[in-house]
PDB file of the backbone (N, CA, C, O) and the ligand in Angstrom, with CONECT records:
HET     ZN  A 101       1
ATOM      1  N   MET A   1      19.599  29.496 188.649  1.00  0.00           N
ATOM      2  CA  MET A   1      18.611  29.779 187.623  1.00  0.00           C
ATOM      3  C   MET A   1      17.216  29.487 188.167  1.00  0.00           C
ATOM      4  O   MET A   1      16.989  28.483 188.841  1.00  0.00           O
ATOM      5  N   MET A   2      16.302  30.377 187.861  1.00  0.00           N
ATOM      6  CA  MET A   2      14.923  30.175 188.294  1.00  0.00           C
ATOM      7  C   MET A   2      14.230  29.190 187.359  1.00  0.00           C
ATOM      8  O   MET A   2      14.542  29.110 186.171  1.00  0.00           O
ATOM      9  N   VAL A   3      13.295  28.452 187.913  1.00  0.00           N
ATOM     10  CA  VAL A   3      12.439  27.565 187.130  1.00  0.00           C
ATOM     11  C   VAL A   3      11.018  28.090 187.276  1.00  0.00           C
ATOM     12  O   VAL A   3      10.499  28.211 188.386  1.00  0.00           O
ATOM     13  N   ILE A   4      10.400  28.400 186.151  1.00  0.00           N
ATOM     14  CA  ILE A   4       9.045  28.952 186.144  1.00  0.00           C
ATOM     15  C   ILE A   4       8.088  27.882 185.630  1.00  0.00           C
ATOM     16  O   ILE A   4       8.313  27.279 184.580  1.00  0.00           O
ATOM     17  N   ALA A   5       7.026  27.660 186.383  1.00  0.00           N
ATOM     18  CA  ALA A   5       6.045  26.627 186.012  1.00  0.00           C
ATOM     19  C   ALA A   5       4.986  27.240 185.109  1.00  0.00           C
ATOM     20  O   ALA A   5       3.992  27.792 185.581  1.00  0.00           O
ATOM     21  N   CYS A   6       5.211  27.134 183.802  1.00  0.00           N
ATOM     22  CA  CYS A   6       4.204  27.615 182.855  1.00  0.00           C
ATOM     23  C   CYS A   6       2.942  26.764 183.033  1.00  0.00           C
ATOM     24  O   CYS A   6       3.042  25.538 183.083  1.00  0.00           O
ATOM     25  N   PRO A   7       1.758  27.378 183.131  1.00  0.00           N
ATOM     26  CA  PRO A   7       0.532  26.600 183.323  1.00  0.00           C
ATOM     27  C   PRO A   7       0.235  25.671 182.150  1.00  0.00           C
ATOM     28  O   PRO A   7      -0.557  24.739 182.290  1.00  0.00           O
ATOM     29  N   PHE A   8       0.853  25.909 181.002  1.00  0.00           N
ATOM     30  CA  PHE A   8       0.581  25.081 179.817  1.00  0.00           C
ATOM     31  C   PHE A   8       1.712  24.109 179.497  1.00  0.00           C
ATOM     32  O   PHE A   8       1.461  23.016 178.987  1.00  0.00           O
ATOM     33  N   CYS A   9       2.951  24.492 179.788  1.00  0.00           N
ATOM     34  CA  CYS A   9       4.113  23.693 179.387  1.00  0.00           C
ATOM     35  C   CYS A   9       4.798  23.008 180.560  1.00  0.00           C
ATOM     36  O   CYS A   9       5.622  22.116 180.358  1.00  0.00           O
ATOM     37  N   GLY A  10       4.470  23.409 181.779  1.00  0.00           N
ATOM     38  CA  GLY A  10       5.128  22.841 182.946  1.00  0.00           C
ATOM     39  C   GLY A  10       6.389  23.611 183.299  1.00  0.00           C
ATOM     40  O   GLY A  10       6.634  24.682 182.744  1.00  0.00           O
ATOM     41  N   PRO A  11       7.202  23.073 184.225  1.00  0.00           N
ATOM     42  CA  PRO A  11       8.405  23.774 184.670  1.00  0.00           C
ATOM     43  C   PRO A  11       9.413  23.939 183.546  1.00  0.00           C
ATOM     44  O   PRO A  11       9.748  22.984 182.845  1.00  0.00           O
ATOM     45  N   ARG A  12       9.895  25.181 183.386  1.00  0.00           N
ATOM     46  CA  ARG A  12      10.862  25.494 182.328  1.00  0.00           C
ATOM     47  C   ARG A  12      11.881  26.479 182.890  1.00  0.00           C
ATOM     48  O   ARG A  12      11.557  27.249 183.794  1.00  0.00           O
ATOM     49  N   PRO A  13      13.117  26.466 182.366  1.00  0.00           N
ATOM     50  CA  PRO A  13      14.128  27.416 182.836  1.00  0.00           C
ATOM     51  C   PRO A  13      13.766  28.850 182.453  1.00  0.00           C
ATOM     52  O   PRO A  13      13.124  29.094 181.432  1.00  0.00           O
ATOM     53  N   GLU A  14      14.190  29.785 183.291  1.00  0.00           N
ATOM     54  CA  GLU A  14      13.821  31.191 183.093  1.00  0.00           C
ATOM     55  C   GLU A  14      14.281  31.756 181.753  1.00  0.00           C
ATOM     56  O   GLU A  14      13.713  32.738 181.275  1.00  0.00           O
ATOM     57  N   ILE A  15      15.311  31.148 181.131  1.00  0.00           N
ATOM     58  CA  ILE A  15      15.809  31.690 179.858  1.00  0.00           C
ATOM     59  C   ILE A  15      14.776  31.581 178.744  1.00  0.00           C
ATOM     60  O   ILE A  15      14.921  32.229 177.707  1.00  0.00           O
ATOM     61  N   GLU A  16      13.723  30.762 178.943  1.00  0.00           N
ATOM     62  CA  GLU A  16      12.652  30.672 177.946  1.00  0.00           C
ATOM     63  C   GLU A  16      11.651  31.810 178.092  1.00  0.00           C
ATOM     64  O   GLU A  16      10.782  31.984 177.237  1.00  0.00           O
ATOM     65  N   PHE A  17      11.765  32.591 179.170  1.00  0.00           N
ATOM     66  CA  PHE A  17      10.767  33.615 179.481  1.00  0.00           C
ATOM     67  C   PHE A  17      11.377  35.007 179.386  1.00  0.00           C
ATOM     68  O   PHE A  17      12.595  35.167 179.454  1.00  0.00           O
ATOM     69  N   SER A  18      10.530  36.000 179.229  1.00  0.00           N
ATOM     70  CA  SER A  18      10.932  37.405 179.312  1.00  0.00           C
ATOM     71  C   SER A  18      10.066  38.101 180.350  1.00  0.00           C
ATOM     72  O   SER A  18       8.859  37.879 180.445  1.00  0.00           O
ATOM     73  N   TYR A  19      10.724  38.942 181.115  1.00  0.00           N
ATOM     74  CA  TYR A  19      10.026  39.709 182.147  1.00  0.00           C
ATOM     75  C   TYR A  19       9.117  40.745 181.501  1.00  0.00           C
ATOM     76  O   TYR A  19       9.508  41.417 180.547  1.00  0.00           O
ATOM     77  N   GLY A  20       7.908  40.869 182.024  1.00  0.00           N
ATOM     78  CA  GLY A  20       6.944  41.795 181.431  1.00  0.00           C
ATOM     79  C   GLY A  20       6.521  42.920 182.343  1.00  0.00           C
ATOM     80  O   GLY A  20       5.685  43.738 181.960  1.00  0.00           O
ATOM     81  N   GLY A  21       7.076  42.984 183.545  1.00  0.00           N
ATOM     82  CA  GLY A  21       6.766  44.101 184.417  1.00  0.00           C
ATOM     83  C   GLY A  21       5.949  43.727 185.635  1.00  0.00           C
ATOM     84  O   GLY A  21       5.620  42.564 185.867  1.00  0.00           O
ATOM     85  N   ASP A  22       5.637  44.748 186.396  1.00  0.00           N
ATOM     86  CA  ASP A  22       4.881  44.627 187.638  1.00  0.00           C
ATOM     87  C   ASP A  22       3.427  44.287 187.306  1.00  0.00           C
ATOM     88  O   ASP A  22       2.758  45.040 186.599  1.00  0.00           O
ATOM     89  N   ALA A  23       2.945  43.161 187.812  1.00  0.00           N
ATOM     90  CA  ALA A  23       1.584  42.740 187.517  1.00  0.00           C
ATOM     91  C   ALA A  23       0.540  43.506 188.312  1.00  0.00           C
ATOM     92  O   ALA A  23      -0.654  43.403 188.032  1.00  0.00           O
ATOM     93  N   SER A  24       0.982  44.280 189.308  1.00  0.00           N
ATOM     94  CA  SER A  24       0.000  44.983 190.128  1.00  0.00           C
ATOM     95  C   SER A  24      -0.344  46.362 189.559  1.00  0.00           C
ATOM     96  O   SER A  24      -1.260  47.024 190.047  1.00  0.00           O
ATOM     97  N   LEU A  25       0.391  46.795 188.528  1.00  0.00           N
ATOM     98  CA  LEU A  25       0.121  48.113 187.947  1.00  0.00           C
ATOM     99  C   LEU A  25      -1.071  48.045 187.004  1.00  0.00           C
ATOM    100  O   LEU A  25      -1.276  47.041 186.321  1.00  0.00           O
ATOM    101  N   SER A  26      -1.839  49.096 186.972  1.00  0.00           N
ATOM    102  CA  SER A  26      -2.894  49.194 185.973  1.00  0.00           C
ATOM    103  C   SER A  26      -2.692  50.498 185.205  1.00  0.00           C
ATOM    104  O   SER A  26      -2.397  51.547 185.778  1.00  0.00           O
ATOM    105  N   ARG A  27      -2.858  50.395 183.908  1.00  0.00           N
ATOM    106  CA  ARG A  27      -2.603  51.535 183.033  1.00  0.00           C
ATOM    107  C   ARG A  27      -3.663  52.616 183.237  1.00  0.00           C
ATOM    108  O   ARG A  27      -4.857  52.333 183.147  1.00  0.00           O
ATOM    109  N   PRO A  28      -3.238  53.856 183.510  1.00  0.00           N
ATOM    110  CA  PRO A  28      -4.225  54.938 183.648  1.00  0.00           C
ATOM    111  C   PRO A  28      -4.776  55.304 182.275  1.00  0.00           C
ATOM    112  O   PRO A  28      -4.146  55.014 181.258  1.00  0.00           O
ATOM    113  N   PRO A  29      -5.933  55.931 182.237  1.00  0.00           N
ATOM    114  CA  PRO A  29      -6.488  56.329 180.937  1.00  0.00           C
ATOM    115  C   PRO A  29      -5.560  57.316 180.239  1.00  0.00           C
ATOM    116  O   PRO A  29      -5.008  58.223 180.862  1.00  0.00           O
ATOM    117  N   GLU A  30      -5.399  57.118 178.929  1.00  0.00           N
ATOM    118  CA  GLU A  30      -4.474  57.970 178.170  1.00  0.00           C
ATOM    119  C   GLU A  30      -4.949  59.406 178.100  1.00  0.00           C
ATOM    120  O   GLU A  30      -4.149  60.312 177.866  1.00  0.00           O
ATOM    121  N   ASP A  31      -6.239  59.629 178.301  1.00  0.00           N
ATOM    122  CA  ASP A  31      -6.745  60.994 178.267  1.00  0.00           C
ATOM    123  C   ASP A  31      -6.841  61.592 179.674  1.00  0.00           C
ATOM    124  O   ASP A  31      -7.440  62.649 179.874  1.00  0.00           O
ATOM    125  N   GLY A  32      -6.236  60.891 180.648  1.00  0.00           N
ATOM    126  CA  GLY A  32      -6.246  61.383 182.025  1.00  0.00           C
ATOM    127  C   GLY A  32      -5.078  62.325 182.282  1.00  0.00           C
ATOM    128  O   GLY A  32      -4.533  62.926 181.356  1.00  0.00           O
ATOM    129  N   LYS A  33      -4.705  62.443 183.538  1.00  0.00           N
ATOM    130  CA  LYS A  33      -3.617  63.340 183.916  1.00  0.00           C
ATOM    131  C   LYS A  33      -2.283  62.817 183.386  1.00  0.00           C
ATOM    132  O   LYS A  33      -1.974  61.632 183.510  1.00  0.00           O
ATOM    133  N   GLN A  34      -1.499  63.721 182.794  1.00  0.00           N
ATOM    134  CA  GLN A  34      -0.222  63.332 182.225  1.00  0.00           C
ATOM    135  C   GLN A  34       0.730  62.802 183.296  1.00  0.00           C
ATOM    136  O   GLN A  34       1.497  61.875 183.036  1.00  0.00           O
ATOM    137  N   GLU A  35       0.687  63.381 184.495  1.00  0.00           N
ATOM    138  CA  GLU A  35       1.590  62.942 185.564  1.00  0.00           C
ATOM    139  C   GLU A  35       1.339  61.476 185.920  1.00  0.00           C
ATOM    140  O   GLU A  35       2.286  60.728 186.164  1.00  0.00           O
ATOM    141  N   ALA A  36       0.077  61.063 185.952  1.00  0.00           N
ATOM    142  CA  ALA A  36      -0.249  59.675 186.294  1.00  0.00           C
ATOM    143  C   ALA A  36       0.298  58.727 185.233  1.00  0.00           C
ATOM    144  O   ALA A  36       0.785  57.643 185.554  1.00  0.00           O
ATOM    145  N   TYR A  37       0.217  59.132 183.978  1.00  0.00           N
ATOM    146  CA  TYR A  37       0.706  58.274 182.902  1.00  0.00           C
ATOM    147  C   TYR A  37       2.233  58.208 182.906  1.00  0.00           C
ATOM    148  O   TYR A  37       2.808  57.146 182.665  1.00  0.00           O
ATOM    149  N   LEU A  38       2.890  59.332 183.179  1.00  0.00           N
ATOM    150  CA  LEU A  38       4.356  59.338 183.263  1.00  0.00           C
ATOM    151  C   LEU A  38       4.836  58.478 184.426  1.00  0.00           C
ATOM    152  O   LEU A  38       5.822  57.753 184.289  1.00  0.00           O
ATOM    153  N   ASP A  39       4.154  58.549 185.570  1.00  0.00           N
ATOM    154  CA  ASP A  39       4.489  57.688 186.704  1.00  0.00           C
ATOM    155  C   ASP A  39       4.345  56.222 186.321  1.00  0.00           C
ATOM    156  O   ASP A  39       5.199  55.401 186.655  1.00  0.00           O
ATOM    157  N   TYR A  40       3.259  55.895 185.618  1.00  0.00           N
ATOM    158  CA  TYR A  40       3.011  54.517 185.203  1.00  0.00           C
ATOM    159  C   TYR A  40       4.136  54.019 184.283  1.00  0.00           C
ATOM    160  O   TYR A  40       4.579  52.876 184.399  1.00  0.00           O
ATOM    161  N   LEU A  41       4.587  54.877 183.378  1.00  0.00           N
ATOM    162  CA  LEU A  41       5.603  54.470 182.408  1.00  0.00           C
ATOM    163  C   LEU A  41       7.006  54.397 182.994  1.00  0.00           C
ATOM    164  O   LEU A  41       7.765  53.486 182.665  1.00  0.00           O
ATOM    165  N   TYR A  42       7.365  55.359 183.873  1.00  0.00           N
ATOM    166  CA  TYR A  42       8.778  55.515 184.229  1.00  0.00           C
ATOM    167  C   TYR A  42       9.136  55.264 185.687  1.00  0.00           C
ATOM    168  O   TYR A  42      10.307  55.033 185.990  1.00  0.00           O
ATOM    169  N   LEU A  43       8.183  55.300 186.588  1.00  0.00           N
ATOM    170  CA  LEU A  43       8.523  55.115 187.995  1.00  0.00           C
ATOM    171  C   LEU A  43       8.187  53.695 188.445  1.00  0.00           C
ATOM    172  O   LEU A  43       7.092  53.195 188.188  1.00  0.00           O
ATOM    173  N   ARG A  44       9.130  53.062 189.111  1.00  0.00           N
ATOM    174  CA  ARG A  44       8.923  51.709 189.598  1.00  0.00           C
ATOM    175  C   ARG A  44       9.338  51.614 191.057  1.00  0.00           C
ATOM    176  O   ARG A  44      10.300  52.252 191.486  1.00  0.00           O
ATOM    177  N   ASP A  45       8.606  50.815 191.809  1.00  0.00           N
ATOM    178  CA  ASP A  45       9.029  50.477 193.155  1.00  0.00           C
ATOM    179  C   ASP A  45      10.106  49.405 193.045  1.00  0.00           C
ATOM    180  O   ASP A  45      10.198  48.709 192.034  1.00  0.00           O
ATOM    181  N   ASN A  46      10.902  49.278 194.067  1.00  0.00           N
ATOM    182  CA  ASN A  46      11.916  48.230 194.122  1.00  0.00           C
ATOM    183  C   ASN A  46      11.689  47.435 195.402  1.00  0.00           C
ATOM    184  O   ASN A  46      12.446  47.559 196.366  1.00  0.00           O
ATOM    185  N   PRO A  47      10.630  46.610 195.401  1.00  0.00           N
ATOM    186  CA  PRO A  47      10.227  45.961 196.650  1.00  0.00           C
ATOM    187  C   PRO A  47      11.206  44.883 197.078  1.00  0.00           C
ATOM    188  O   PRO A  47      11.863  44.250 196.252  1.00  0.00           O
ATOM    189  N   ARG A  48      11.288  44.689 198.373  1.00  0.00           N
ATOM    190  CA  ARG A  48      12.072  43.599 198.953  1.00  0.00           C
ATOM    191  C   ARG A  48      11.059  42.602 199.501  1.00  0.00           C
ATOM    192  O   ARG A  48      10.291  42.910 200.413  1.00  0.00           O
ATOM    193  N   GLY A  49      11.073  41.414 198.932  1.00  0.00           N
ATOM    194  CA  GLY A  49      10.116  40.401 199.364  1.00  0.00           C
ATOM    195  C   GLY A  49       9.279  39.912 198.196  1.00  0.00           C
ATOM    196  O   GLY A  49       9.726  39.920 197.049  1.00  0.00           O
ATOM    197  N   TRP A  50       8.073  39.489 198.495  1.00  0.00           N
ATOM    198  CA  TRP A  50       7.199  38.926 197.459  1.00  0.00           C
ATOM    199  C   TRP A  50       6.633  40.013 196.565  1.00  0.00           C
ATOM    200  O   TRP A  50       6.251  41.088 197.028  1.00  0.00           O
ATOM    201  N   HIS A  51       6.586  39.713 195.285  1.00  0.00           N
ATOM    202  CA  HIS A  51       6.196  40.678 194.275  1.00  0.00           C
ATOM    203  C   HIS A  51       5.415  39.951 193.190  1.00  0.00           C
ATOM    204  O   HIS A  51       5.781  38.842 192.802  1.00  0.00           O
ATOM    205  N   GLU A  52       4.349  40.561 192.698  1.00  0.00           N
ATOM    206  CA  GLU A  52       3.550  39.977 191.617  1.00  0.00           C
ATOM    207  C   GLU A  52       4.086  40.499 190.286  1.00  0.00           C
ATOM    208  O   GLU A  52       4.157  41.709 190.071  1.00  0.00           O
ATOM    209  N   GLU A  53       4.462  39.581 189.395  1.00  0.00           N
ATOM    210  CA  GLU A  53       5.110  39.969 188.138  1.00  0.00           C
ATOM    211  C   GLU A  53       4.444  39.306 186.942  1.00  0.00           C
ATOM    212  O   GLU A  53       3.817  38.253 187.059  1.00  0.00           O
ATOM    213  N   LEU A  54       4.595  39.947 185.790  1.00  0.00           N
ATOM    214  CA  LEU A  54       4.165  39.366 184.518  1.00  0.00           C
ATOM    215  C   LEU A  54       5.398  38.850 183.781  1.00  0.00           C
ATOM    216  O   LEU A  54       6.420  39.533 183.710  1.00  0.00           O
ATOM    217  N   TRP A  55       5.295  37.666 183.245  1.00  0.00           N
ATOM    218  CA  TRP A  55       6.332  37.087 182.402  1.00  0.00           C
ATOM    219  C   TRP A  55       5.640  36.504 181.167  1.00  0.00           C
ATOM    220  O   TRP A  55       4.477  36.108 181.234  1.00  0.00           O
ATOM    221  N   VAL A  56       6.350  36.454 180.053  1.00  0.00           N
ATOM    222  CA  VAL A  56       5.805  35.825 178.857  1.00  0.00           C
ATOM    223  C   VAL A  56       6.698  34.641 178.493  1.00  0.00           C
ATOM    224  O   VAL A  56       7.924  34.741 178.518  1.00  0.00           O
ATOM    225  N   HIS A  57       6.068  33.527 178.157  1.00  0.00           N
ATOM    226  CA  HIS A  57       6.824  32.331 177.761  1.00  0.00           C
ATOM    227  C   HIS A  57       7.203  32.477 176.285  1.00  0.00           C
ATOM    228  O   HIS A  57       6.630  31.840 175.401  1.00  0.00           O
ATOM    229  N   ARG A  58       8.193  33.345 176.062  1.00  0.00           N
ATOM    230  CA  ARG A  58       8.574  33.756 174.711  1.00  0.00           C
ATOM    231  C   ARG A  58       9.054  32.568 173.867  1.00  0.00           C
ATOM    232  O   ARG A  58       8.688  32.463 172.697  1.00  0.00           O
ATOM    233  N   HIS A  59       9.857  31.684 174.436  1.00  0.00           N
ATOM    234  CA  HIS A  59      10.393  30.556 173.671  1.00  0.00           C
ATOM    235  C   HIS A  59       9.630  29.273 174.000  1.00  0.00           C
ATOM    236  O   HIS A  59      10.201  28.185 174.084  1.00  0.00           O
ATOM    237  N   GLY A  60       8.337  29.437 174.181  1.00  0.00           N
ATOM    238  CA  GLY A  60       7.458  28.298 174.462  1.00  0.00           C
ATOM    239  C   GLY A  60       6.103  28.588 173.847  1.00  0.00           C
ATOM    240  O   GLY A  60       5.993  28.850 172.649  1.00  0.00           O
ATOM    241  N   CYS A  61       5.076  28.539 174.674  1.00  0.00           N
ATOM    242  CA  CYS A  61       3.710  28.686 174.179  1.00  0.00           C
ATOM    243  C   CYS A  61       3.303  30.136 173.929  1.00  0.00           C
ATOM    244  O   CYS A  61       2.271  30.383 173.303  1.00  0.00           O
ATOM    245  N   GLY A  62       4.096  31.105 174.406  1.00  0.00           N
ATOM    246  CA  GLY A  62       3.785  32.512 174.184  1.00  0.00           C
ATOM    247  C   GLY A  62       2.788  33.097 175.167  1.00  0.00           C
ATOM    248  O   GLY A  62       2.377  34.249 175.021  1.00  0.00           O
ATOM    249  N   ALA A  63       2.394  32.322 176.165  1.00  0.00           N
ATOM    250  CA  ALA A  63       1.387  32.792 177.121  1.00  0.00           C
ATOM    251  C   ALA A  63       1.978  33.802 178.101  1.00  0.00           C
ATOM    252  O   ALA A  63       3.142  33.710 178.491  1.00  0.00           O
ATOM    253  N   TRP A  64       1.144  34.767 178.487  1.00  0.00           N
ATOM    254  CA  TRP A  64       1.497  35.689 179.569  1.00  0.00           C
ATOM    255  C   TRP A  64       1.147  35.032 180.883  1.00  0.00           C
ATOM    256  O   TRP A  64       0.057  34.483 181.047  1.00  0.00           O
ATOM    257  N   ILE A  65       2.077  35.089 181.817  1.00  0.00           N
ATOM    258  CA  ILE A  65       1.932  34.414 183.108  1.00  0.00           C
ATOM    259  C   ILE A  65       2.104  35.439 184.217  1.00  0.00           C
ATOM    260  O   ILE A  65       3.004  36.277 184.176  1.00  0.00           O
ATOM    261  N   SER A  66       1.227  35.357 185.207  1.00  0.00           N
ATOM    262  CA  SER A  66       1.358  36.164 186.409  1.00  0.00           C
ATOM    263  C   SER A  66       1.918  35.264 187.493  1.00  0.00           C
ATOM    264  O   SER A  66       1.359  34.206 187.781  1.00  0.00           O
ATOM    265  N   LEU A  67       3.013  35.680 188.090  1.00  0.00           N
ATOM    266  CA  LEU A  67       3.611  34.849 189.134  1.00  0.00           C
ATOM    267  C   LEU A  67       4.074  35.701 190.298  1.00  0.00           C
ATOM    268  O   LEU A  67       4.291  36.907 190.172  1.00  0.00           O
ATOM    269  N   ARG A  68       4.218  35.037 191.434  1.00  0.00           N
ATOM    270  CA  ARG A  68       4.777  35.685 192.622  1.00  0.00           C
ATOM    271  C   ARG A  68       6.226  35.272 192.729  1.00  0.00           C
ATOM    272  O   ARG A  68       6.544  34.084 192.659  1.00  0.00           O
ATOM    273  N   ARG A  69       7.126  36.262 192.902  1.00  0.00           N
ATOM    274  CA  ARG A  69       8.553  35.982 193.028  1.00  0.00           C
ATOM    275  C   ARG A  69       9.087  36.764 194.223  1.00  0.00           C
ATOM    276  O   ARG A  69       8.754  37.931 194.425  1.00  0.00           O
ATOM    277  N   HIS A  70       9.922  36.093 195.006  1.00  0.00           N
ATOM    278  CA  HIS A  70      10.581  36.761 196.121  1.00  0.00           C
ATOM    279  C   HIS A  70      11.818  37.459 195.559  1.00  0.00           C
ATOM    280  O   HIS A  70      12.689  36.802 194.990  1.00  0.00           O
ATOM    281  N   THR A  71      11.905  38.772 195.711  1.00  0.00           N
ATOM    282  CA  THR A  71      12.965  39.539 195.062  1.00  0.00           C
ATOM    283  C   THR A  71      14.331  39.349 195.708  1.00  0.00           C
ATOM    284  O   THR A  71      15.332  39.787 195.143  1.00  0.00           O
ATOM    285  N   VAL A  72      14.405  38.727 196.841  1.00  0.00           N
ATOM    286  CA  VAL A  72      15.698  38.466 197.482  1.00  0.00           C
ATOM    287  C   VAL A  72      16.165  37.038 197.192  1.00  0.00           C
ATOM    288  O   VAL A  72      17.316  36.821 196.811  1.00  0.00           O
ATOM    289  N   THR A  73      15.272  36.071 197.372  1.00  0.00           N
ATOM    290  CA  THR A  73      15.663  34.669 197.204  1.00  0.00           C
ATOM    291  C   THR A  73      15.363  34.136 195.801  1.00  0.00           C
ATOM    292  O   THR A  73      15.857  33.071 195.431  1.00  0.00           O
ATOM    293  N   HIS A  74      14.567  34.856 195.024  1.00  0.00           N
ATOM    294  CA  HIS A  74      14.102  34.448 193.688  1.00  0.00           C
ATOM    295  C   HIS A  74      13.248  33.182 193.744  1.00  0.00           C
ATOM    296  O   HIS A  74      13.064  32.499 192.737  1.00  0.00           O
ATOM    297  N   GLU A  75      12.730  32.881 194.935  1.00  0.00           N
ATOM    298  CA  GLU A  75      11.781  31.782 195.049  1.00  0.00           C
ATOM    299  C   GLU A  75      10.525  32.134 194.250  1.00  0.00           C
ATOM    300  O   GLU A  75      10.063  33.274 194.276  1.00  0.00           O
ATOM    301  N   ILE A  76       9.984  31.155 193.549  1.00  0.00           N
ATOM    302  CA  ILE A  76       8.784  31.367 192.751  1.00  0.00           C
ATOM    303  C   ILE A  76       7.588  30.801 193.499  1.00  0.00           C
ATOM    304  O   ILE A  76       7.615  29.655 193.947  1.00  0.00           O
ATOM    305  N   GLY A  77       6.544  31.598 193.634  1.00  0.00           N
ATOM    306  CA  GLY A  77       5.307  31.147 194.272  1.00  0.00           C
ATOM    307  C   GLY A  77       4.314  30.696 193.225  1.00  0.00           C
ATOM    308  O   GLY A  77       4.653  29.918 192.333  1.00  0.00           O
ATOM    309  N   THR A  78       3.112  31.171 193.328  1.00  0.00           N
ATOM    310  CA  THR A  78       2.062  30.756 192.405  1.00  0.00           C
ATOM    311  C   THR A  78       2.313  31.289 191.000  1.00  0.00           C
ATOM    312  O   THR A  78       2.789  32.411 190.823  1.00  0.00           O
ATOM    313  N   CYS A  79       1.989  30.474 190.011  1.00  0.00           N
ATOM    314  CA  CYS A  79       2.059  30.865 188.601  1.00  0.00           C
ATOM    315  C   CYS A  79       0.692  30.602 187.990  1.00  0.00           C
ATOM    316  O   CYS A  79       0.132  29.517 188.147  1.00  0.00           O
ATOM    317  N   ARG A  80       0.165  31.584 187.303  1.00  0.00           N
ATOM    318  CA  ARG A  80      -1.140  31.373 186.658  1.00  0.00           C
ATOM    319  C   ARG A  80      -1.179  32.127 185.339  1.00  0.00           C
ATOM    320  O   ARG A  80      -0.452  33.100 185.138  1.00  0.00           O
ATOM    321  N   TYR A  81      -2.029  31.666 184.459  1.00  0.00           N
ATOM    322  CA  TYR A  81      -2.210  32.311 183.159  1.00  0.00           C
ATOM    323  C   TYR A  81      -2.788  33.702 183.374  1.00  0.00           C
ATOM    324  O   TYR A  81      -3.799  33.862 184.057  1.00  0.00           O
ATOM    325  N   ALA A  82      -2.144  34.707 182.788  1.00  0.00           N
ATOM    326  CA  ALA A  82      -2.607  36.075 182.963  1.00  0.00           C
ATOM    327  C   ALA A  82      -3.614  36.475 181.899  1.00  0.00           C
ATOM    328  O   ALA A  82      -4.320  37.470 182.067  1.00  0.00           O
ATOM    329  N   GLY A  83      -3.697  35.727 180.812  1.00  0.00           N
ATOM    330  CA  GLY A  83      -4.639  36.065 179.756  1.00  0.00           C
ATOM    331  C   GLY A  83      -4.181  37.274 178.974  1.00  0.00           C
ATOM    332  O   GLY A  83      -3.090  37.800 179.195  1.00  0.00           O
ATOM    333  N   ASP A  84      -5.014  37.703 178.072  1.00  0.00           N
ATOM    334  CA  ASP A  84      -4.697  38.866 177.248  1.00  0.00           C
ATOM    335  C   ASP A  84      -5.368  40.121 177.759  1.00  0.00           C
ATOM    336  O   ASP A  84      -5.189  41.198 177.190  1.00  0.00           O
ATOM    337  N   ALA A  85      -6.143  39.995 178.835  1.00  0.00           N
ATOM    338  CA  ALA A  85      -6.933  41.128 179.306  1.00  0.00           C
ATOM    339  C   ALA A  85      -6.064  42.308 179.715  1.00  0.00           C
ATOM    340  O   ALA A  85      -6.490  43.457 179.593  1.00  0.00           O
ATOM    341  N   ARG A  86      -4.842  42.042 180.201  1.00  0.00           N
ATOM    342  CA  ARG A  86      -3.975  43.126 180.652  1.00  0.00           C
ATOM    343  C   ARG A  86      -3.253  43.789 179.497  1.00  0.00           C
ATOM    344  O   ARG A  86      -2.645  44.842 179.686  1.00  0.00           O
ATOM    345  N   ARG A  87      -3.298  43.220 178.329  1.00  0.00           N
ATOM    346  CA  ARG A  87      -2.550  43.734 177.188  1.00  0.00           C
ATOM    347  C   ARG A  87      -3.505  44.277 176.133  1.00  0.00           C
ATOM    348  O   ARG A  87      -4.101  43.504 175.383  1.00  0.00           O
ATOM    349  N   PRO A  88      -3.657  45.595 176.067  1.00  0.00           N
ATOM    350  CA  PRO A  88      -4.511  46.143 175.017  1.00  0.00           C
ATOM    351  C   PRO A  88      -4.039  45.638 173.652  1.00  0.00           C
ATOM    352  O   PRO A  88      -2.842  45.650 173.366  1.00  0.00           O
ATOM    353  N   GLY A  89      -4.943  45.212 172.841  1.00  0.00           N
ATOM    354  CA  GLY A  89      -4.575  44.680 171.542  1.00  0.00           C
ATOM    355  C   GLY A  89      -4.312  43.188 171.576  1.00  0.00           C
ATOM    356  O   GLY A  89      -3.906  42.606 170.571  1.00  0.00           O
ATOM    357  N   GLY A  90      -4.537  42.562 172.723  1.00  0.00           N
ATOM    358  CA  GLY A  90      -4.446  41.113 172.802  1.00  0.00           C
ATOM    359  C   GLY A  90      -3.047  40.556 172.785  1.00  0.00           C
ATOM    360  O   GLY A  90      -2.732  39.721 171.936  1.00  0.00           O
ATOM    361  N   GLY A  91      -2.198  40.986 173.688  1.00  0.00           N
ATOM    362  CA  GLY A  91      -0.908  40.340 173.834  1.00  0.00           C
ATOM    363  C   GLY A  91       0.276  41.233 173.528  1.00  0.00           C
ATOM    364  O   GLY A  91       1.395  40.735 173.401  1.00  0.00           O
ATOM    365  N   GLU A  92       0.074  42.504 173.410  1.00  0.00           N
ATOM    366  CA  GLU A  92       1.180  43.436 173.170  1.00  0.00           C
ATOM    367  C   GLU A  92       2.225  43.275 174.267  1.00  0.00           C
ATOM    368  O   GLU A  92       1.886  43.268 175.450  1.00  0.00           O
ATOM    369  N   GLU A  93       3.469  43.148 173.890  1.00  0.00           N
ATOM    370  CA  GLU A  93       4.533  42.962 174.863  1.00  0.00           C
ATOM    371  C   GLU A  93       5.040  44.294 175.363  1.00  0.00           C
ATOM    372  O   GLU A  93       4.900  45.325 174.706  1.00  0.00           O
ATOM    373  N   GLN A  94       5.629  44.248 176.537  1.00  0.00           N
ATOM    374  CA  GLN A  94       6.170  45.444 177.174  1.00  0.00           C
ATOM    375  C   GLN A  94       7.579  45.119 177.627  1.00  0.00           C
ATOM    376  O   GLN A  94       7.868  43.986 178.012  1.00  0.00           O
ATOM    377  N   GLY A  95       8.439  46.089 177.583  1.00  0.00           N
ATOM    378  CA  GLY A  95       9.795  45.907 178.093  1.00  0.00           C
ATOM    379  C   GLY A  95      10.631  45.061 177.161  1.00  0.00           C
ATOM    380  O   GLY A  95      10.530  45.172 175.939  1.00  0.00           O
ATOM    381  N   ARG A  96      11.468  44.203 177.755  1.00  0.00           N
ATOM    382  CA  ARG A  96      12.411  43.411 176.965  1.00  0.00           C
ATOM    383  C   ARG A  96      11.735  42.368 176.120  1.00  0.00           C
ATOM    384  O   ARG A  96      12.405  41.627 175.402  1.00  0.00           O
TER     385      ARG A  96
HETATM  386 ZN    ZN A 101       4.328  27.824 178.090  1.00  0.00          ZN2+
END
């Protein structure tokens, strides 16, 4: 089991968190090219190695966290508060 260090609550088991997606993606403008928006919504890389991800501390403080995770070893690197800036509407969740 992974242990994620929430910047507000400290180390907690991964079952308290939900995965929020690739932190390196940026949403294209909705009035832009449809292909770019479809790629953003449906196409994902499957990297091997270190990856920047968004997680939300769903069963804790509710904060969005940006962390580095190794996709093979599940080692957790840096964890930092991601803020609401990445979520239009101030914290809208994505995915699970
Ligand atoms: Zn927390």
